[in-house]
A tleap script that builds the chain and sets N, CA, C and O, in Angstrom:
source leaprc.protein.ff14SB
mol = sequence {
  NMET GLN ASP GLU ALA THR GLU LEU ASP LEU
  VAL VAL LEU ALA GLU PRO ILE VAL GLU HIE
  GLY LEU VAL ALA GLY ASP VAL GLY THR VAL
  VAL HIE ARG TYR ALA ASP ASP ARG ALA SER
  GLU VAL GLU PHE VAL ASP THR GLN GLY THR
  THR ILE ALA VAL LEU THR LEU ASP ASP SER
  ALA VAL ARG PRO PRO MET ALA GLY GLU ILE
  LEU HIE VAL ARG ASP VAL SER PRO THR ALA
  CSER
}
set mol.1.N position { 19.028 34.582 -87.971 }
set mol.1.CA position { 19.309 34.277 -89.377 }
set mol.1.C position { 19.403 32.808 -89.374 }
set mol.1.O position { 20.200 32.232 -88.633 }
set mol.2.N position { 18.534 32.117 -90.264 }
set mol.2.CA position { 18.859 30.720 -90.510 }
set mol.2.C position { 20.222 30.465 -91.193 }
set mol.2.O position { 20.776 31.304 -91.903 }
set mol.3.N position { 20.767 29.117 -90.893 }
set mol.3.CA position { 21.926 28.921 -91.401 }
set mol.3.C position { 22.931 30.235 -91.482 }
set mol.3.O position { 23.280 30.859 -92.484 }
set mol.4.N position { 23.272 30.443 -90.122 }
set mol.4.CA position { 24.126 31.574 -89.842 }
set mol.4.C position { 25.264 31.878 -90.739 }
set mol.4.O position { 25.954 30.961 -91.183 }
set mol.5.N position { 25.495 33.107 -91.026 }
set mol.5.CA position { 26.444 33.555 -92.348 }
set mol.5.C position { 27.766 33.462 -91.491 }
set mol.5.O position { 27.802 33.638 -90.273 }
set mol.6.N position { 28.906 33.145 -92.339 }
set mol.6.CA position { 30.162 33.285 -91.853 }
set mol.6.C position { 30.867 34.613 -92.482 }
set mol.6.O position { 30.323 35.261 -93.376 }
set mol.7.N position { 31.852 34.876 -92.048 }
set mol.7.CA position { 32.605 36.084 -92.601 }
set mol.7.C position { 32.864 35.925 -94.065 }
set mol.7.O position { 33.419 34.936 -94.545 }
set mol.8.N position { 32.394 37.044 -94.812 }
set mol.8.CA position { 32.565 37.261 -96.199 }
set mol.8.C position { 31.383 36.656 -96.907 }
set mol.8.O position { 31.374 36.753 -98.134 }
set mol.9.N position { 30.304 35.998 -96.259 }
set mol.9.CA position { 29.122 35.645 -97.101 }
set mol.9.C position { 28.240 36.948 -97.295 }
set mol.9.O position { 28.322 37.877 -96.492 }
set mol.10.N position { 27.470 36.978 -98.295 }
set mol.10.CA position { 26.627 37.747 -98.668 }
set mol.10.C position { 25.378 37.460 -98.019 }
set mol.10.O position { 24.916 36.323 -97.922 }
set mol.11.N position { 24.739 38.689 -97.495 }
set mol.11.CA position { 23.590 38.706 -96.783 }
set mol.11.C position { 22.316 39.569 -97.347 }
set mol.11.O position { 22.703 40.413 -98.155 }
set mol.12.N position { 21.184 39.579 -97.180 }
set mol.12.CA position { 20.096 40.220 -97.633 }
set mol.12.C position { 19.423 40.997 -96.595 }
set mol.12.O position { 19.029 40.391 -95.599 }
set mol.13.N position { 19.245 42.214 -96.690 }
set mol.13.CA position { 18.746 43.162 -95.571 }
set mol.13.C position { 17.230 42.683 -95.560 }
set mol.13.O position { 16.549 42.683 -96.586 }
set mol.14.N position { 16.789 42.305 -94.411 }
set mol.14.CA position { 15.278 42.019 -94.327 }
set mol.14.C position { 14.338 43.210 -93.965 }
set mol.14.O position { 13.113 43.090 -93.964 }
set mol.15.N position { 14.965 44.324 -93.668 }
set mol.15.CA position { 14.146 45.359 -93.336 }
set mol.15.C position { 14.764 46.840 -93.588 }
set mol.15.O position { 15.983 46.912 -93.433 }
set mol.16.N position { 14.222 47.792 -93.882 }
set mol.16.CA position { 14.918 48.997 -94.208 }
set mol.16.C position { 15.616 49.587 -93.120 }
set mol.16.O position { 15.160 49.501 -91.979 }
set mol.17.N position { 16.730 50.205 -93.379 }
set mol.17.CA position { 17.374 51.070 -92.219 }
set mol.17.C position { 17.523 52.538 -92.957 }
set mol.17.O position { 18.499 52.849 -93.640 }
set mol.18.N position { 16.521 53.284 -92.732 }
set mol.18.CA position { 16.331 54.447 -93.248 }
set mol.18.C position { 17.542 55.635 -93.005 }
set mol.18.O position { 18.006 56.365 -93.880 }
set mol.19.N position { 17.836 55.615 -91.868 }
set mol.19.CA position { 19.167 56.568 -91.550 }
set mol.19.C position { 20.320 56.261 -92.338 }
set mol.19.O position { 21.245 57.073 -92.363 }
set mol.20.N position { 20.385 55.201 -92.980 }
set mol.20.CA position { 21.539 54.828 -93.684 }
set mol.20.C position { 21.399 54.692 -95.155 }
set mol.20.O position { 22.330 54.364 -95.892 }
set mol.21.N position { 19.899 55.025 -95.643 }
set mol.21.CA position { 19.649 54.874 -97.020 }
set mol.21.C position { 19.542 53.417 -97.541 }
set mol.21.O position { 19.518 53.151 -98.742 }
set mol.22.N position { 19.479 52.496 -96.552 }
set mol.22.CA position { 19.124 51.279 -97.262 }
set mol.22.C position { 17.766 50.749 -96.924 }
set mol.22.O position { 17.012 51.101 -96.017 }
set mol.23.N position { 17.583 49.662 -98.009 }
set mol.23.CA position { 16.203 49.153 -98.215 }
set mol.23.C position { 16.110 47.821 -98.100 }
set mol.23.O position { 17.111 47.173 -98.405 }
set mol.24.N position { 15.032 47.184 -97.687 }
set mol.24.CA position { 14.893 45.632 -97.601 }
set mol.24.C position { 15.249 45.185 -99.072 }
set mol.24.O position { 14.760 45.669 -100.093 }
set mol.25.N position { 16.110 44.256 -99.007 }
set mol.25.CA position { 16.429 43.599 -100.214 }
set mol.25.C position { 18.021 44.150 -100.621 }
set mol.25.O position { 18.671 43.595 -101.506 }
set mol.26.N position { 18.378 44.957 -100.081 }
set mol.26.CA position { 19.961 45.398 -100.131 }
set mol.26.C position { 20.974 44.221 -99.815 }
set mol.26.O position { 20.724 43.473 -98.870 }
set mol.27.N position { 22.047 44.051 -100.540 }
set mol.27.CA position { 22.887 42.961 -100.252 }
set mol.27.C position { 24.107 43.477 -99.603 }
set mol.27.O position { 24.723 44.396 -100.143 }
set mol.28.N position { 24.524 42.946 -98.450 }
set mol.28.CA position { 25.668 43.330 -97.781 }
set mol.28.C position { 26.762 42.117 -97.758 }
set mol.28.O position { 26.540 41.072 -98.370 }
set mol.29.N position { 27.818 42.304 -97.097 }
set mol.29.CA position { 28.958 41.286 -96.937 }
set mol.29.C position { 29.092 41.279 -95.394 }
set mol.29.O position { 29.094 42.350 -94.786 }
set mol.30.N position { 29.196 40.177 -94.792 }
set mol.30.CA position { 29.464 39.954 -93.348 }
set mol.30.C position { 31.031 40.037 -93.234 }
set mol.30.O position { 31.785 39.233 -93.782 }
set mol.31.N position { 31.426 41.075 -92.478 }
set mol.31.CA position { 32.798 41.308 -92.239 }
set mol.31.C position { 33.225 40.950 -90.794 }
set mol.31.O position { 34.412 41.039 -90.478 }
set mol.32.N position { 32.397 40.596 -90.018 }
set mol.32.CA position { 32.694 40.004 -88.617 }
set mol.32.C position { 31.464 39.255 -88.178 }
set mol.32.O position { 30.316 39.638 -88.401 }
set mol.33.N position { 31.779 38.217 -87.572 }
set mol.33.CA position { 30.698 37.551 -86.932 }
set mol.33.C position { 31.098 37.541 -85.489 }
set mol.33.O position { 32.245 37.184 -85.221 }
set mol.34.N position { 30.208 37.925 -84.446 }
set mol.34.CA position { 30.550 38.037 -83.074 }
set mol.34.C position { 30.363 36.552 -82.565 }
set mol.34.O position { 29.580 35.738 -83.055 }
set mol.35.N position { 31.226 36.336 -81.481 }
set mol.35.CA position { 31.519 35.166 -80.813 }
set mol.35.C position { 29.922 34.552 -80.402 }
set mol.35.O position { 29.645 33.357 -80.514 }
set mol.36.N position { 29.078 35.456 -79.978 }
set mol.36.CA position { 27.875 34.908 -79.463 }
set mol.36.C position { 26.846 34.301 -80.511 }
set mol.36.O position { 25.819 33.716 -80.166 }
set mol.37.N position { 27.159 34.463 -81.572 }
set mol.37.CA position { 26.621 33.966 -82.868 }
set mol.37.C position { 25.107 34.514 -83.050 }
set mol.37.O position { 24.237 33.827 -83.585 }
set mol.38.N position { 24.896 35.726 -82.587 }
set mol.38.CA position { 23.510 36.385 -82.563 }
set mol.38.C position { 23.588 37.565 -83.448 }
set mol.38.O position { 22.508 37.994 -83.855 }
set mol.39.N position { 24.742 38.211 -83.846 }
set mol.39.CA position { 24.922 39.274 -84.596 }
set mol.39.C position { 26.226 39.331 -85.329 }
set mol.39.O position { 27.224 38.707 -84.970 }
set mol.40.N position { 26.161 40.141 -86.414 }
set mol.40.CA position { 27.282 40.286 -87.395 }
set mol.40.C position { 27.453 41.866 -87.738 }
set mol.40.O position { 26.561 42.688 -87.527 }
set mol.41.N position { 28.615 42.149 -88.247 }
set mol.41.CA position { 29.020 43.420 -88.692 }
set mol.41.C position { 28.989 43.075 -90.062 }
set mol.41.O position { 29.667 42.150 -90.511 }
set mol.42.N position { 28.072 43.926 -90.900 }
set mol.42.CA position { 27.766 43.910 -92.313 }
set mol.42.C position { 28.058 45.119 -93.023 }
set mol.42.O position { 27.489 46.165 -92.710 }
set mol.43.N position { 29.017 45.059 -94.085 }
set mol.43.CA position { 29.299 46.240 -94.793 }
set mol.43.C position { 28.528 46.165 -96.069 }
set mol.43.O position { 28.433 45.077 -96.636 }
set mol.44.N position { 27.905 47.361 -96.624 }
set mol.44.CA position { 27.064 47.750 -97.736 }
set mol.44.C position { 27.952 48.465 -98.627 }
set mol.44.O position { 28.568 49.416 -98.146 }
set mol.45.N position { 28.112 48.180 -99.790 }
set mol.45.CA position { 28.876 49.058 -100.701 }
set mol.45.C position { 28.112 49.337 -101.814 }
set mol.45.O position { 27.066 48.740 -102.067 }
set mol.46.N position { 28.649 50.339 -102.587 }
set mol.46.CA position { 28.163 50.879 -103.972 }
set mol.46.C position { 28.778 50.012 -104.963 }
set mol.46.O position { 29.563 49.142 -104.585 }
set mol.47.N position { 28.496 50.165 -106.222 }
set mol.47.CA position { 29.146 49.151 -107.323 }
set mol.47.C position { 30.634 49.681 -107.422 }
set mol.47.O position { 31.403 48.956 -108.053 }
set mol.48.N position { 31.083 50.711 -106.947 }
set mol.48.CA position { 32.507 51.014 -107.125 }
set mol.48.C position { 33.478 50.545 -105.878 }
set mol.48.O position { 34.708 50.593 -105.881 }
set mol.49.N position { 32.654 50.094 -104.846 }
set mol.49.CA position { 33.289 49.565 -103.759 }
set mol.49.C position { 33.516 50.430 -102.694 }
set mol.49.O position { 34.277 50.124 -101.776 }
set mol.50.N position { 32.770 51.743 -102.756 }
set mol.50.CA position { 32.732 52.646 -101.671 }
set mol.50.C position { 31.706 52.222 -100.725 }
set mol.50.O position { 30.621 51.786 -101.109 }
set mol.51.N position { 32.042 52.347 -99.433 }
set mol.51.CA position { 31.227 51.901 -98.333 }
set mol.51.C position { 30.274 52.781 -98.063 }
set mol.51.O position { 30.566 53.946 -97.795 }
set mol.52.N position { 29.020 52.350 -98.097 }
set mol.52.CA position { 27.650 53.198 -97.599 }
set mol.52.C position { 27.435 53.017 -96.101 }
set mol.52.O position { 26.999 53.925 -95.393 }
set mol.53.N position { 27.738 51.887 -95.677 }
set mol.53.CA position { 27.492 51.737 -94.052 }
set mol.53.C position { 28.074 50.430 -93.601 }
set mol.53.O position { 27.944 49.415 -94.286 }
set mol.54.N position { 28.716 50.441 -92.454 }
set mol.54.CA position { 28.938 49.127 -91.831 }
set mol.54.C position { 28.249 49.110 -90.559 }
set mol.54.O position { 28.500 49.948 -89.693 }
set mol.55.N position { 27.381 48.184 -90.406 }
set mol.55.CA position { 26.412 48.151 -89.237 }
set mol.55.C position { 26.374 46.594 -88.469 }
set mol.55.O position { 26.379 45.498 -89.029 }
set mol.56.N position { 26.338 46.871 -87.116 }
set mol.56.CA position { 25.959 45.759 -86.281 }
set mol.56.C position { 24.557 45.325 -86.484 }
set mol.56.O position { 23.624 46.038 -86.115 }
set mol.57.N position { 24.395 44.287 -87.004 }
set mol.57.CA position { 23.093 43.806 -87.170 }
set mol.57.C position { 22.718 42.417 -86.509 }
set mol.57.O position { 23.423 41.421 -86.671 }
set mol.58.N position { 21.519 42.420 -85.725 }
set mol.58.CA position { 21.088 41.049 -85.361 }
set mol.58.C position { 20.640 40.183 -86.442 }
set mol.58.O position { 20.303 40.566 -87.562 }
set mol.59.N position { 20.665 38.954 -86.003 }
set mol.59.CA position { 20.461 37.875 -87.098 }
set mol.59.C position { 18.937 38.102 -87.931 }
set mol.59.O position { 18.708 37.904 -89.124 }
set mol.60.N position { 18.145 38.512 -87.022 }
set mol.60.CA position { 16.728 38.919 -87.587 }
set mol.60.C position { 16.607 39.889 -88.549 }
set mol.60.O position { 15.568 40.012 -89.198 }
set mol.61.N position { 17.711 40.695 -88.727 }
set mol.61.CA position { 17.764 41.686 -89.554 }
set mol.61.C position { 18.133 41.441 -91.107 }
set mol.61.O position { 17.816 42.200 -92.023 }
set mol.62.N position { 18.835 40.282 -91.225 }
set mol.62.CA position { 19.449 39.904 -92.426 }
set mol.62.C position { 19.022 38.466 -92.727 }
set mol.62.O position { 18.728 37.742 -91.776 }
set mol.63.N position { 18.971 38.048 -93.849 }
set mol.63.CA position { 18.815 36.525 -94.322 }
set mol.63.C position { 19.935 36.150 -95.276 }
set mol.63.O position { 20.759 36.956 -95.708 }
set mol.64.N position { 19.894 34.862 -95.566 }
set mol.64.CA position { 20.751 34.396 -96.792 }
set mol.64.C position { 20.141 34.600 -98.156 }
set mol.64.O position { 18.927 34.477 -98.312 }
set mol.65.N position { 20.964 34.911 -99.157 }
set mol.65.CA position { 20.283 34.948 -100.642 }
set mol.65.C position { 19.590 33.503 -100.794 }
set mol.65.O position { 19.861 32.531 -100.088 }
set mol.66.N position { 18.839 33.525 -101.628 }
set mol.66.CA position { 17.892 32.423 -101.774 }
set mol.66.C position { 18.074 31.954 -103.211 }
set mol.66.O position { 18.384 32.817 -104.031 }
set mol.67.N position { 17.930 30.777 -103.597 }
set mol.67.CA position { 17.996 30.416 -105.032 }
set mol.67.C position { 16.694 31.194 -105.878 }
set mol.67.O position { 15.569 31.439 -105.441 }
set mol.68.N position { 17.220 31.466 -107.145 }
set mol.68.CA position { 16.058 32.182 -107.849 }
set mol.68.C position { 16.024 33.483 -107.774 }
set mol.68.O position { 15.286 34.074 -108.562 }
set mol.69.N position { 16.830 34.257 -106.787 }
set mol.69.CA position { 16.912 35.467 -106.604 }
set mol.69.C position { 17.938 36.296 -107.583 }
set mol.69.O position { 18.915 35.701 -108.038 }
set mol.70.N position { 17.738 37.488 -107.859 }
set mol.70.CA position { 18.704 38.008 -108.679 }
set mol.70.C position { 19.126 39.551 -107.936 }
set mol.70.O position { 18.321 40.282 -107.361 }
set mol.71.N position { 20.532 39.807 -108.109 }
set mol.71.CA position { 20.896 41.001 -107.583 }
set mol.71.C position { 20.653 42.162 -108.586 }
set mol.71.O position { 20.870 42.015 -109.788 }
set mol.72.N position { 20.173 43.380 -108.022 }
set mol.72.CA position { 19.767 44.554 -108.599 }
set mol.72.C position { 20.490 45.791 -108.212 }
set mol.72.O position { 20.989 45.884 -107.091 }
set mol.73.N position { 20.564 46.659 -109.009 }
set mol.73.CA position { 21.277 48.024 -108.915 }
set mol.73.C position { 20.507 49.159 -108.705 }
set mol.73.O position { 19.650 49.387 -109.559 }
set mol.74.N position { 20.627 50.063 -107.603 }
set mol.74.CA position { 19.612 51.121 -107.694 }
set mol.74.C position { 20.690 52.285 -107.137 }
set mol.74.O position { 21.701 52.091 -106.462 }
set mol.75.N position { 20.169 53.507 -107.617 }
set mol.75.CA position { 20.928 54.856 -107.402 }
set mol.75.C position { 20.809 55.179 -105.787 }
set mol.75.O position { 19.765 55.337 -105.152 }
set mol.76.N position { 22.056 55.230 -105.336 }
set mol.76.CA position { 22.121 55.779 -103.852 }
set mol.76.C position { 22.844 57.104 -103.784 }
set mol.76.O position { 23.222 57.495 -102.679 }
set mol.77.N position { 23.070 57.823 -104.850 }
set mol.77.CA position { 23.684 59.120 -104.706 }
set mol.77.C position { 22.687 60.100 -104.047 }
set mol.77.O position { 21.486 59.889 -104.213 }
set mol.78.N position { 23.071 61.091 -103.358 }
set mol.78.CA position { 22.555 62.095 -102.687 }
set mol.78.C position { 21.473 62.764 -103.563 }
set mol.78.O position { 20.460 63.225 -103.038 }
set mol.79.N position { 21.673 62.816 -104.847 }
set mol.79.CA position { 20.616 63.540 -105.613 }
set mol.79.C position { 19.662 62.509 -106.323 }
set mol.79.O position { 18.869 62.815 -107.214 }
set mol.80.N position { 19.852 61.191 -105.788 }
set mol.80.CA position { 18.790 60.098 -106.353 }
set mol.80.C position { 17.481 60.439 -105.779 }
set mol.80.O position { 17.461 60.711 -104.578 }
set mol.81.N position { 16.167 60.473 -106.580 }
set mol.81.CA position { 14.979 60.523 -105.885 }
set mol.81.C position { 14.203 59.399 -105.984 }
set mol.81.O position { 13.121 59.342 -105.401 }
savepdb mol mol.pdb
quit
């Protein structure tokens, strides 16, 4: 990831992670940055703050938010189609 994120930074998922119901563009928060500066623990939550997933992601899997982008809400409930 360019401009490595630090703890509590928002990051944008660059690719879907189907097994966790995440799609490219989902926004997560860095909750831990590993000492090797190649990976981070990233938490994805819903609008109520309920954790959807906490994943160890290589820098190539996320990117920083860019100017001109807007956050978007989508349904992640089990009944969503």
